[in-house]
C-alpha positions as CSV (number, residue, x, y, z in Angstrom):
1,A,-58.1,-212.0,-147.8
2,F,-55.8,-208.8,-148.2
3,Y,-52.4,-208.6,-148.3
4,V,-51.4,-204.8,-148.9
5,Q,-48.1,-203.2,-148.8
6,D,-46.6,-200.1,-149.6
7,V,-49.2,-198.6,-150.3
8,D,-51.8,-195.5,-148.9
9,N,-54.9,-194.3,-148.2
10,V,-56.6,-197.8,-149.3
11,M,-60.4,-198.8,-147.7
12,I,-61.3,-201.9,-146.6
13,E,-65.1,-201.9,-145.8
14,G,-68.5,-203.7,-146.4
15,N,-66.4,-207.4,-147.5
16,E,-66.7,-211.4,-145.5
17,V,-64.6,-213.8,-145.3
18,N,-65.1,-216.3,-144.3
19,T,-62.9,-219.6,-143.5
20,L,-58.8,-219.0,-144.1
21,A,-55.4,-220.7,-143.2
22,G,-54.3,-217.4,-142.8
23,A,-55.0,-213.8,-142.8
24,C,-57.9,-212.0,-143.4
25,V,-55.5,-208.8,-143.4
26,F,-52.3,-208.3,-143.6
27,A,-50.5,-205.2,-144.1
28,R,-47.4,-203.3,-144.0
29,D,-45.2,-200.2,-145.1
30,V,-48.2,-198.9,-145.4
31,S,-49.8,-195.1,-144.2
32,G,-53.8,-194.5,-144.3
33,I,-55.5,-197.7,-143.6
34,R,-58.7,-198.4,-142.5
35,V,-60.5,-201.5,-142.0
36,T,-64.5,-200.8,-141.3
37,N,-68.2,-203.1,-141.6
38,N,-66.5,-206.2,-142.7
39,R,-67.3,-209.9,-141.2
40,W,-65.1,-211.5,-140.1
41,Q,-65.5,-216.2,-139.6
42,N,-63.6,-219.0,-139.3
43,N,-59.3,-218.5,-139.9
44,N,-56.5,-220.0,-138.4
45,W,-54.3,-218.1,-137.7
46,Y,-54.1,-213.7,-137.6
47,M,-58.2,-212.4,-138.1
48,V,-56.3,-208.5,-138.6
49,N,-52.2,-208.7,-139.4
50,F,-50.5,-205.3,-139.2
51,A,-46.6,-206.1,-139.1
52,S,-44.5,-203.0,-139.1
53,D,-45.3,-199.6,-139.9
54,V,-47.9,-199.3,-140.2
55,K,-49.3,-195.6,-139.3
56,H,-52.8,-193.1,-139.2
57,F,-55.4,-196.1,-139.5
58,N,-58.3,-197.4,-138.0
59,I,-59.9,-200.5,-136.8
60,S,-63.8,-200.2,-135.6
61,N,-67.1,-201.9,-136.7
62,N,-66.1,-204.8,-137.8
63,E,-67.1,-208.6,-136.6
64,F,-64.7,-211.5,-135.3
65,I,-66.4,-215.6,-135.2
66,S,-62.8,-217.9,-134.9
67,E,-63.7,-221.5,-134.6
68,T,-60.4,-221.0,-134.0
69,T,-57.9,-218.9,-133.2
70,D,-54.2,-219.5,-132.4
71,G,-52.6,-216.7,-131.2
72,A,-54.7,-213.4,-131.9
73,V,-57.8,-212.1,-133.5
74,I,-55.9,-208.3,-134.3
75,R,-52.5,-207.7,-133.9
76,L,-50.0,-204.8,-133.8
77,Q,-47.3,-204.6,-134.2
78,S,-45.0,-201.4,-134.1
79,V,-47.8,-198.6,-135.0
80,V,-48.2,-195.4,-134.9
81,N,-52.0,-193.2,-134.9
82,V,-54.4,-196.0,-134.1
83,L,-58.5,-196.1,-133.6
84,V,-59.1,-199.8,-132.9
85,Q,-63.1,-198.8,-131.8
86,N,-66.4,-200.9,-131.6
87,N,-65.5,-204.1,-133.0
88,K,-66.8,-206.8,-131.3
89,I,-64.9,-210.3,-130.8
90,S,-66.6,-213.9,-129.9
91,G,-66.7,-217.6,-130.7
92,I,-63.4,-218.4,-131.0
93,D,-62.3,-221.4,-128.9
94,N,-59.4,-222.3,-127.9
95,T,-59.1,-225.7,-129.2
96,A,-55.2,-225.7,-130.0
97,S,-53.5,-227.8,-126.5
98,G,-51.2,-224.1,-124.8
99,A,-52.1,-221.7,-127.3
100,E,-52.1,-218.7,-126.1
101,I,-55.1,-216.1,-127.6
102,T,-55.6,-213.1,-127.0
103,G,-57.8,-210.8,-128.8
104,I,-56.6,-207.2,-129.2
105,V,-52.2,-207.3,-129.0
106,V,-50.5,-204.1,-129.6
107,T,-46.3,-205.3,-129.6
108,T,-43.2,-204.3,-131.1
109,R,-41.7,-206.2,-134.4
110,G,-38.1,-207.3,-133.6
111,T,-34.8,-205.3,-131.7
112,S,-33.9,-203.6,-135.2
113,S,-33.5,-199.5,-135.2
114,S,-35.5,-198.8,-137.9
115,N,-38.7,-197.2,-137.9
116,K,-40.4,-200.4,-138.7
117,N,-39.6,-202.0,-136.0
118,S,-40.4,-199.4,-133.4
119,P,-42.1,-199.3,-130.5
120,S,-46.3,-197.6,-131.0
121,E,-47.4,-194.5,-129.8
122,N,-51.0,-192.9,-130.5
123,V,-52.6,-195.3,-129.6
124,R,-56.0,-196.2,-128.5
125,I,-58.2,-199.2,-128.3
126,I,-61.8,-198.0,-127.0
127,G,-65.2,-199.6,-126.6
128,N,-64.7,-203.1,-128.2
129,Y,-67.2,-206.3,-127.0
130,L,-64.7,-208.8,-126.3
131,E,-66.5,-212.5,-125.5
132,G,-64.7,-215.1,-123.6
133,P,-62.9,-217.9,-126.2
134,S,-64.6,-220.9,-125.0
135,N,-63.3,-225.1,-125.6
136,I,-60.6,-224.5,-122.4
137,S,-57.8,-226.9,-123.5
138,N,-55.1,-224.8,-122.6
139,T,-54.2,-224.7,-119.0
140,T,-51.6,-222.3,-117.9
141,G,-54.0,-219.3,-118.5
142,R,-53.0,-217.5,-121.7
143,Q,-56.8,-216.9,-122.7
144,R,-55.8,-212.7,-122.4
145,A,-58.1,-210.0,-123.5
146,I,-55.9,-207.0,-124.5
147,V,-52.3,-206.7,-124.0
148,V,-50.0,-204.5,-124.7
149,N,-46.4,-204.9,-124.9
150,N,-42.7,-204.1,-125.8
151,L,-41.6,-206.6,-126.1
152,W,-38.2,-207.1,-128.6
153,W,-36.4,-204.2,-127.1
154,P,-33.2,-204.6,-125.6
155,A,-33.0,-201.2,-123.9
156,R,-35.2,-198.6,-122.6
157,Q,-37.7,-196.9,-125.7
158,P,-40.7,-196.9,-124.8
159,S,-44.1,-197.0,-126.7
160,N,-46.2,-193.4,-125.9
161,N,-48.8,-192.3,-125.0
162,I,-51.5,-195.7,-125.2
163,E,-56.0,-195.8,-124.6
164,V,-57.5,-198.4,-123.2
165,S,-60.9,-197.5,-122.5
166,G,-64.8,-198.2,-122.9
167,N,-64.4,-202.2,-123.4
168,I,-66.4,-204.8,-122.7
169,I,-64.0,-208.0,-121.8
170,N,-67.4,-210.8,-120.7
171,S,-66.1,-214.1,-119.1
172,A,-70.0,-215.5,-119.4
173,S,-69.1,-219.1,-117.7
174,G,-66.5,-221.2,-116.5
175,T,-66.1,-222.6,-120.4
176,L,-66.6,-219.7,-121.5
177,F,-64.3,-216.9,-120.0
178,W,-60.7,-214.5,-119.9
179,D,-57.8,-215.2,-117.3
180,E,-56.6,-211.7,-117.7
181,G,-58.4,-208.7,-118.7
182,I,-56.4,-205.5,-119.6
183,G,-52.5,-206.0,-119.3
184,F,-48.7,-203.9,-119.8
185,H,-45.8,-205.3,-120.3
186,G,-43.0,-203.0,-120.9
187,Y,-40.1,-205.8,-120.8
188,D,-37.4,-204.1,-121.3
189,G,-38.6,-201.9,-123.8
190,G,-41.5,-199.5,-121.7
191,F,-43.7,-197.5,-121.7
192,K,-45.0,-194.1,-121.0
193,N,-48.4,-192.2,-120.6
194,V,-50.9,-195.3,-120.1
195,I,-54.7,-194.2,-119.5
196,V,-57.0,-197.5,-118.8
197,E,-60.6,-196.5,-117.5
198,N,-64.2,-196.7,-117.8
199,N,-63.6,-200.6,-118.9
200,F,-66.4,-203.9,-118.0
201,V,-64.2,-206.3,-116.8
202,K,-64.9,-209.9,-116.0
203,V,-62.1,-212.6,-115.3
204,E,-61.7,-216.7,-114.4
205,M,-58.4,-216.4,-113.2
206,N,-58.5,-220.3,-113.0
207,T,-54.5,-220.2,-113.1
208,S,-50.5,-217.6,-112.5
209,V,-51.3,-215.8,-115.4
210,A,-47.8,-213.7,-117.2
211,I,-48.5,-210.7,-116.3
212,G,-51.8,-210.2,-113.3
213,G,-55.1,-209.0,-112.4
214,A,-57.5,-208.2,-114.1
215,I,-55.8,-204.7,-115.1
216,G,-52.2,-205.7,-114.3
217,F,-48.8,-204.3,-114.8
218,I,-45.3,-205.2,-115.5
219,A,-42.2,-204.9,-116.1
220,S,-38.8,-207.1,-116.1
221,T,-36.3,-204.4,-115.7
222,A,-36.3,-200.8,-115.4
223,D,-36.2,-200.1,-118.4
224,G,-38.5,-201.3,-119.4
225,L,-40.3,-199.0,-117.0
226,I,-44.0,-198.4,-117.2
227,D,-43.7,-194.4,-116.1
228,G,-47.6,-192.5,-116.0
229,V,-50.4,-194.4,-114.8
230,L,-54.2,-193.3,-114.8
231,I,-56.2,-195.4,-114.3
232,G,-60.0,-195.4,-113.2
233,G,-63.8,-195.6,-113.7
234,N,-63.6,-199.9,-114.2
235,Y,-65.4,-202.3,-113.5
236,L,-62.9,-205.7,-112.4
237,E,-65.3,-209.6,-111.4
238,E,-63.9,-212.3,-110.8
239,I,-66.3,-214.7,-111.7
240,A,-64.6,-217.8,-109.5
241,A,-64.6,-218.3,-106.0
242,P,-60.8,-216.5,-105.2
243,V,-58.2,-218.9,-104.0
244,A,-54.5,-217.0,-104.5
245,S,-53.2,-214.8,-104.3
246,Y,-52.4,-214.2,-108.2
247,Q,-56.7,-213.8,-108.4
248,N,-56.0,-209.6,-108.6
249,G,-58.3,-206.9,-109.6
250,I,-56.0,-204.0,-110.2
251,Q,-51.8,-205.3,-110.0
252,I,-49.2,-203.0,-110.0
253,G,-46.2,-205.5,-110.6
254,A,-42.8,-204.4,-110.9
255,Y,-41.1,-201.4,-112.8
256,T,-44.7,-199.2,-112.5
257,D,-44.5,-196.0,-111.1
258,N,-46.5,-192.5,-110.9
259,V,-49.8,-194.5,-110.9
260,I,-52.7,-191.7,-110.6
261,N,-56.9,-193.0,-109.4
262,S,-58.4,-190.3,-112.2
263,K,-62.3,-192.3,-110.9
264,P,-63.2,-195.4,-107.8
265,N,-62.7,-198.5,-109.7
266,T,-65.3,-201.0,-107.9
267,I,-63.1,-204.3,-108.0
268,D,-65.4,-207.3,-107.3
269,N,-64.6,-210.9,-106.2
270,F,-61.2,-211.2,-105.8
271,F,-58.4,-212.4,-103.1
272,Y,-57.0,-209.0,-103.2
273,G,-58.2,-205.9,-105.0
274,V,-55.8,-204.2,-104.6
275,R,-51.8,-205.3,-105.5
276,T,-48.4,-203.5,-105.6
277,F,-45.0,-205.7,-106.3
278,T,-41.1,-205.3,-105.2
279,N,-40.1,-202.8,-107.9
280,S,-42.5,-200.9,-108.0
281,G,-43.3,-197.1,-106.8
282,P,-42.2,-195.1,-104.8
283,T,-44.8,-193.3,-106.9
284,L,-48.2,-194.3,-105.9
285,V,-49.7,-191.7,-106.0
286,S,-54.4,-191.7,-104.8
287,L,-54.8,-195.1,-104.9
288,D,-57.4,-194.7,-102.4
289,D,-61.3,-194.2,-103.0
290,Q,-61.8,-197.5,-104.6
291,N,-65.3,-199.7,-104.4
292,F,-64.1,-203.1,-102.6
293,Q,-66.9,-205.5,-103.3
294,T,-66.9,-209.1,-101.3
295,N,-62.8,-210.3,-102.0
296,T,-61.0,-211.2,-99.6
297,T,-58.7,-208.5,-98.8
298,D,-59.9,-205.0,-100.5
299,T,-57.4,-203.3,-99.2
300,V,-54.0,-202.4,-101.1
301,F,-51.5,-205.3,-100.4
302,G,-47.3,-204.3,-101.2
303,V,-44.7,-206.2,-100.2
304,D,-42.8,-203.2,-98.1
305,L,-45.4,-200.5,-97.7
306,S,-43.0,-198.5,-96.0
307,T,-41.0,-197.4,-99.7
308,Y,-44.0,-196.2,-100.7
309,G,-44.4,-192.9,-99.1
310,S,-47.3,-191.7,-98.0
311,F,-51.1,-192.8,-100.1
312,L,-54.2,-194.3,-98.2
313,L,-54.6,-197.5,-98.1
314,A,-58.1,-198.5,-97.3
315,S,-61.0,-197.6,-98.8
316,S,-63.6,-195.2,-97.5
317,D,-66.9,-196.7,-98.8
318,A,-65.9,-200.2,-98.7
319,A,-68.8,-203.4,-98.7
320,D,-66.9,-205.4,-96.1
321,P,-63.8,-203.3,-95.2
Protein backbone atom coordinates (compact mmCIF):
# COMPACT_ATOMS: atom_id res chain seq x y z
CA ALA A 1 0.00 0.00 0.00
CA PHE A 2 2.79 2.43 0.97
CA TYR A 3 6.37 2.09 -0.29
CA VAL A 4 8.51 4.82 1.28
CA GLN A 5 12.19 5.23 0.36
CA ASP A 6 14.78 8.01 0.38
CA VAL A 7 12.48 10.63 1.87
CA ASP A 8 12.35 11.93 5.43
CA ASN A 9 9.66 13.07 7.87
CA VAL A 10 6.69 11.11 6.54
CA MET A 11 3.44 10.62 8.44
CA ILE A 12 1.11 7.73 7.55
CA GLU A 13 -1.98 8.31 9.62
CA GLY A 14 -5.67 7.40 9.66
CA ASN A 15 -5.66 4.88 6.80
CA GLU A 16 -7.45 1.58 6.33
CA VAL A 17 -5.94 -1.05 4.06
CA ASN A 18 -7.75 -4.31 3.40
CA THR A 19 -6.44 -7.39 1.55
CA LEU A 20 -2.95 -7.19 0.09
CA ALA A 21 -0.43 -9.75 -1.11
CA GLY A 22 2.43 -7.56 0.14
CA ALA A 23 3.20 -5.12 2.91
CA CYS A 24 0.83 -2.41 4.08
CA VAL A 25 3.88 -0.21 4.76
CA PHE A 26 7.36 -0.93 3.39
CA ALA A 27 10.10 1.57 4.21
CA ARG A 28 13.86 1.83 3.72
CA ASP A 29 16.45 4.60 3.88
CA VAL A 30 14.02 6.87 5.73
CA SER A 31 14.33 9.10 8.79
CA GLY A 32 11.43 10.44 10.82
CA ILE A 33 8.58 8.20 9.66
CA ARG A 34 5.41 7.96 11.78
CA VAL A 35 2.84 5.21 11.30
CA THR A 36 -0.08 5.95 13.61
CA ASN A 37 -3.83 5.38 14.00
CA ASN A 38 -4.18 3.05 11.00
CA ARG A 39 -6.14 -0.16 10.50
CA TRP A 40 -4.36 -2.85 8.48
CA GLN A 41 -6.35 -5.97 7.63
CA ASN A 42 -6.04 -9.26 5.72
CA ASN A 43 -2.64 -9.24 4.06
CA ASN A 44 -0.40 -12.20 3.30
CA TRP A 45 3.06 -10.84 4.12
CA TYR A 46 4.66 -8.52 6.67
CA MET A 47 2.13 -5.83 7.46
CA VAL A 48 4.77 -3.24 8.37
CA ASN A 49 8.28 -3.97 7.12
CA PHE A 50 11.11 -1.50 7.70
CA ALA A 51 13.92 -3.03 5.69
CA SER A 52 17.09 -1.07 6.50
CA ASP A 53 18.45 2.28 7.64
CA VAL A 54 15.13 3.47 9.03
CA LYS A 55 15.62 5.67 12.07
CA HIS A 56 13.91 8.13 14.41
CA PHE A 57 10.38 6.75 13.99
CA ASN A 58 7.36 5.41 15.81
CA ILE A 59 4.64 2.89 15.08
CA SER A 60 1.79 3.64 17.46
CA ASN A 61 -1.94 3.16 18.03
CA ASN A 62 -2.47 0.93 14.99
CA GLU A 63 -4.74 -2.08 14.67
CA PHE A 64 -3.39 -5.11 12.82
CA ILE A 65 -5.92 -7.75 11.78
CA SER A 66 -4.71 -10.52 9.51
CA GLU A 67 -6.28 -13.70 8.19
CA THR A 68 -3.09 -15.25 6.79
CA THR A 69 0.20 -13.74 7.85
CA ASP A 70 3.20 -15.86 6.88
CA GLY A 71 6.05 -14.19 8.74
CA ALA A 72 5.89 -11.21 11.09
CA VAL A 73 3.14 -8.63 11.55
CA ILE A 74 5.73 -5.93 12.32
CA ARG A 75 9.31 -6.56 11.11
CA LEU A 76 12.06 -4.02 11.82
CA GLN A 77 15.52 -4.63 10.34
CA SER A 78 18.60 -2.61 11.26
CA VAL A 79 16.71 0.28 12.83
CA VAL A 80 17.70 3.10 15.20
CA ASN A 81 15.67 5.18 17.69
CA VAL A 82 12.37 3.29 17.52
CA LEU A 83 9.12 3.40 19.48
CA VAL A 84 6.53 0.67 18.91
CA GLN A 85 3.69 1.54 21.26
CA ASN A 86 0.01 0.84 21.95
CA ASN A 87 -0.63 -1.30 18.88
CA LYS A 88 -3.16 -4.12 18.77
CA ILE A 89 -2.39 -7.34 16.90
CA SER A 90 -5.25 -9.83 16.62
CA GLY A 91 -6.98 -12.26 14.31
CA ILE A 92 -3.82 -13.89 12.95
CA ASP A 93 -4.82 -17.10 11.19
CA ASN A 94 -1.84 -19.40 10.76
CA THR A 95 -2.99 -21.53 7.84
CA ALA A 96 0.43 -21.91 6.20
CA SER A 97 1.84 -25.24 7.33
CA GLY A 98 5.26 -24.88 8.90
CA ALA A 99 5.11 -21.09 8.88
CA GLU A 100 6.69 -19.05 11.62
CA ILE A 101 4.24 -16.51 12.95
CA THR A 102 5.72 -13.55 14.82
CA GLY A 103 3.89 -10.55 16.21
CA ILE A 104 6.83 -8.12 16.42
CA VAL A 105 10.39 -8.90 15.36
CA VAL A 106 13.47 -6.68 15.56
CA THR A 107 16.47 -8.02 13.69
CA THR A 108 19.42 -7.16 11.46
CA ARG A 109 19.33 -7.22 7.69
CA GLY A 110 22.63 -8.80 6.62
CA THR A 111 26.36 -9.13 7.12
CA SER A 112 27.42 -6.07 5.15
CA SER A 113 29.42 -3.54 7.15
CA SER A 114 27.29 -0.64 5.91
CA ASN A 115 25.07 1.32 8.27
CA LYS A 116 22.05 0.04 6.36
CA ASN A 117 22.73 -3.46 7.69
CA SER A 118 23.95 -2.53 11.16
CA PRO A 119 22.59 -3.96 14.42
CA SER A 120 19.55 -2.21 15.86
CA GLU A 121 19.82 0.41 18.60
CA ASN A 122 17.54 2.29 21.00
CA VAL A 123 14.35 0.28 20.44
CA ARG A 124 11.34 0.47 22.77
CA ILE A 125 8.44 -1.96 22.42
CA ILE A 126 5.94 -0.90 25.05
CA GLY A 127 2.24 -1.20 25.81
CA ASN A 128 1.22 -3.39 22.86
CA TYR A 129 -1.51 -6.06 22.85
CA LEU A 130 -0.77 -9.29 20.97
CA GLU A 131 -3.49 -11.92 20.69
CA GLY A 132 -2.45 -15.50 19.99
CA PRO A 133 -2.87 -16.88 16.45
CA SER A 134 -5.62 -19.30 15.53
CA ASN A 135 -5.80 -22.43 13.33
CA ILE A 136 -2.38 -23.65 14.37
CA SER A 137 -1.31 -26.07 11.65
CA ASN A 138 2.37 -25.86 12.61
CA THR A 139 3.26 -28.22 15.46
CA THR A 140 6.98 -27.46 15.70
CA GLY A 141 6.68 -24.47 18.01
CA ARG A 142 6.81 -21.28 15.98
CA GLN A 143 4.11 -18.93 17.23
CA ARG A 144 6.34 -16.23 18.71
CA ALA A 145 4.93 -12.98 20.09
CA ILE A 146 7.95 -10.64 20.39
CA VAL A 147 11.36 -11.67 19.06
CA VAL A 148 14.55 -9.61 19.11
CA ASN A 149 17.64 -11.09 17.47
CA ASN A 150 21.01 -10.20 15.99
CA LEU A 151 20.97 -12.85 13.34
CA TRP A 152 23.30 -12.07 10.47
CA TRP A 153 26.51 -10.80 12.02
CA PRO A 154 29.30 -13.43 11.95
CA ALA A 155 31.17 -11.80 14.85
CA ARG A 156 30.26 -9.70 17.86
CA GLN A 157 28.67 -6.37 17.01
CA PRO A 158 25.88 -5.99 19.54
CA SER A 159 22.48 -4.44 19.22
CA ASN A 160 22.15 -1.93 22.04
CA ASN A 161 19.50 -0.52 24.38
CA ILE A 162 16.42 -2.65 23.74
CA GLU A 163 13.36 -2.37 26.00
CA VAL A 164 10.29 -4.62 25.98
CA SER A 165 7.92 -3.42 28.69
CA GLY A 166 4.24 -3.25 29.56
CA ASN A 167 3.02 -5.50 26.75
CA ILE A 168 0.09 -7.91 26.95
CA ILE A 169 0.80 -11.22 25.22
CA ASN A 170 -2.38 -13.24 25.46
CA SER A 171 -3.00 -16.90 24.77
CA ALA A 172 -6.70 -17.37 25.28
CA SER A 173 -6.98 -21.13 24.68
CA GLY A 174 -5.39 -24.18 23.09
CA THR A 175 -6.49 -22.85 19.70
CA LEU A 176 -5.46 -19.22 20.27
CA PHE A 177 -1.94 -19.23 21.64
CA TRP A 178 1.68 -18.11 21.47
CA ASP A 179 4.26 -20.75 22.28
CA GLU A 180 6.94 -18.15 23.01
CA GLY A 181 6.33 -14.84 24.70
CA ILE A 182 9.42 -12.59 24.59
CA GLY A 183 12.67 -13.96 23.20
CA PHE A 184 16.15 -12.52 22.71
CA HIS A 185 18.59 -14.47 20.51
CA GLY A 186 22.07 -13.00 20.27
CA TYR A 187 23.26 -15.48 17.62
CA ASP A 188 26.86 -14.33 16.89
CA GLY A 189 26.28 -10.56 17.05
CA GLY A 190 24.96 -10.18 20.57
CA PHE A 191 23.17 -7.58 22.71
CA LYS A 192 24.12 -5.04 25.31
CA ASN A 193 21.65 -3.43 27.73
CA VAL A 194 18.24 -5.11 27.68
CA ILE A 195 15.15 -4.28 29.77
CA VAL A 196 12.18 -6.66 30.08
CA GLU A 197 9.72 -5.39 32.69
CA ASN A 198 6.02 -5.37 33.58
CA ASN A 199 4.80 -7.61 30.76
CA PHE A 200 1.75 -9.90 30.98
CA VAL A 201 2.59 -13.12 29.14
CA LYS A 202 0.38 -16.16 28.65
CA VAL A 203 1.76 -18.99 26.52
CA GLU A 204 1.13 -22.61 25.63
CA MET A 205 4.54 -24.19 25.18
CA ASN A 206 3.35 -27.42 23.65
CA THR A 207 6.63 -28.31 21.98
CA SER A 208 10.32 -27.48 22.14
CA VAL A 209 10.86 -23.94 20.91
CA ALA A 210 13.61 -21.85 19.33
CA ILE A 211 14.61 -19.69 22.29
CA GLY A 212 12.58 -21.09 25.16
CA GLY A 213 10.65 -19.67 28.07
CA ALA A 214 7.73 -17.33 28.35
CA ILE A 215 10.69 -14.93 28.51
CA GLY A 216 13.96 -16.32 27.18
CA PHE A 217 17.53 -15.38 26.32
CA ILE A 218 20.11 -17.35 24.35
CA ALA A 219 23.10 -16.89 22.02
CA SER A 220 24.94 -19.22 19.68
CA THR A 221 28.50 -18.33 20.69
CA ALA A 222 30.38 -16.06 23.08
CA ASP A 223 30.32 -13.38 20.38
CA GLY A 224 26.54 -13.39 20.68
CA LEU A 225 26.67 -12.64 24.41
CA ILE A 226 23.57 -10.94 25.81
CA ASP A 227 25.28 -8.66 28.31
CA GLY A 228 23.26 -6.72 30.85
CA VAL A 229 19.64 -7.75 31.39
CA LEU A 230 17.23 -6.00 33.75
CA ILE A 231 14.11 -8.10 34.24
CA GLY A 232 11.24 -7.77 36.68
CA GLY A 233 7.57 -7.26 37.42
CA ASN A 234 6.39 -9.67 34.72
CA TYR A 235 3.37 -11.98 35.06
CA LEU A 236 4.01 -15.27 33.25
CA GLU A 237 1.54 -18.12 32.87
CA GLU A 238 1.60 -21.45 31.04
CA ILE A 239 -2.01 -22.27 30.12
CA ALA A 240 -1.36 -25.98 29.45
CA ALA A 241 -0.25 -28.64 31.91
CA PRO A 242 3.56 -28.47 32.18
CA VAL A 243 5.01 -31.85 31.24
CA ALA A 244 8.50 -31.16 29.80
CA SER A 245 11.69 -29.30 30.68
CA TYR A 246 11.36 -26.78 27.85
CA GLN A 247 8.29 -25.28 29.54
CA ASN A 248 10.11 -22.57 31.48
CA GLY A 249 8.88 -19.28 32.87
CA ILE A 250 12.20 -17.43 32.53
CA GLN A 251 14.96 -19.15 30.61
CA ILE A 252 18.49 -17.78 30.92
CA GLY A 253 20.24 -19.64 28.16
CA ALA A 254 23.76 -19.87 26.87
CA TYR A 255 25.90 -16.72 26.78
CA THR A 256 23.61 -14.52 28.87
CA ASP A 257 25.31 -12.61 31.65
CA ASN A 258 24.93 -9.73 34.10
CA VAL A 259 21.27 -10.45 34.74
CA ILE A 260 19.55 -8.46 37.47
CA ASN A 261 16.07 -9.15 38.76
CA SER A 262 14.72 -5.64 39.38
CA LYS A 263 11.53 -6.76 41.17
CA PRO A 264 9.67 -10.03 41.66
CA ASN A 265 8.12 -11.81 38.70
CA THR A 266 5.00 -13.94 39.12
CA ILE A 267 5.62 -17.29 37.42
CA ASP A 268 2.63 -19.63 37.26
CA ASN A 269 2.24 -23.24 36.07
CA PHE A 270 5.56 -23.93 34.32
CA PHE A 271 7.80 -26.97 34.55
CA TYR A 272 10.68 -24.83 35.78
CA GLY A 273 9.99 -21.38 37.17
CA VAL A 274 13.45 -20.04 36.31
CA ARG A 275 16.02 -22.13 34.44
CA THR A 276 19.68 -21.45 33.69
CA PHE A 277 21.84 -23.29 31.17
CA THR A 278 25.47 -24.13 30.52
CA ASN A 279 27.51 -21.07 29.52
CA SER A 280 25.11 -18.61 31.14
CA GLY A 281 26.55 -16.37 33.83
CA PRO A 282 28.73 -16.24 35.79
CA THR A 283 27.10 -12.99 37.02
CA LEU A 284 23.41 -13.70 37.57
CA VAL A 285 22.60 -11.19 40.27
CA SER A 286 19.62 -11.35 42.61
CA LEU A 287 17.43 -13.98 41.02
CA ASP A 288 15.67 -14.43 44.35
CA ASP A 289 12.30 -13.12 45.58
CA GLN A 290 10.27 -14.55 42.72
CA ASN A 291 6.62 -15.38 43.24
CA PHE A 292 6.23 -18.98 42.08
CA GLN A 293 2.78 -20.56 41.80
CA THR A 294 2.02 -24.23 41.03
CA ASN A 295 5.17 -24.83 38.98
CA THR A 296 6.52 -28.35 38.84
CA THR A 297 9.91 -27.04 40.01
CA ASP A 298 9.93 -23.58 41.56
CA THR A 299 13.59 -22.92 42.21
CA VAL A 300 16.26 -21.94 39.75
CA PHE A 301 17.44 -25.02 37.86
CA GLY A 302 21.01 -24.93 36.56
CA VAL A 303 23.35 -27.40 34.95
CA ASP A 304 26.28 -26.69 37.26
CA LEU A 305 25.38 -24.14 39.88
CA SER A 306 28.91 -24.08 41.27
CA THR A 307 29.91 -21.87 38.35
CA TYR A 308 27.48 -19.11 39.29
CA GLY A 309 28.98 -17.89 42.54
CA SER A 310 26.50 -16.99 45.26
CA PHE A 311 22.87 -16.16 44.67
CA LEU A 312 19.67 -17.27 46.33
CA LEU A 313 17.85 -20.18 44.75
CA ALA A 314 14.58 -20.44 46.61
CA SER A 315 11.68 -18.04 46.62
CA SER A 316 10.86 -16.44 49.93
CA ASP A 317 7.15 -16.29 49.10
CA ALA A 318 6.53 -19.28 46.84
CA ALA A 319 3.04 -20.69 46.92
CA ASP A 320 4.35 -24.27 46.88
CA PRO A 321 8.03 -24.28 47.90
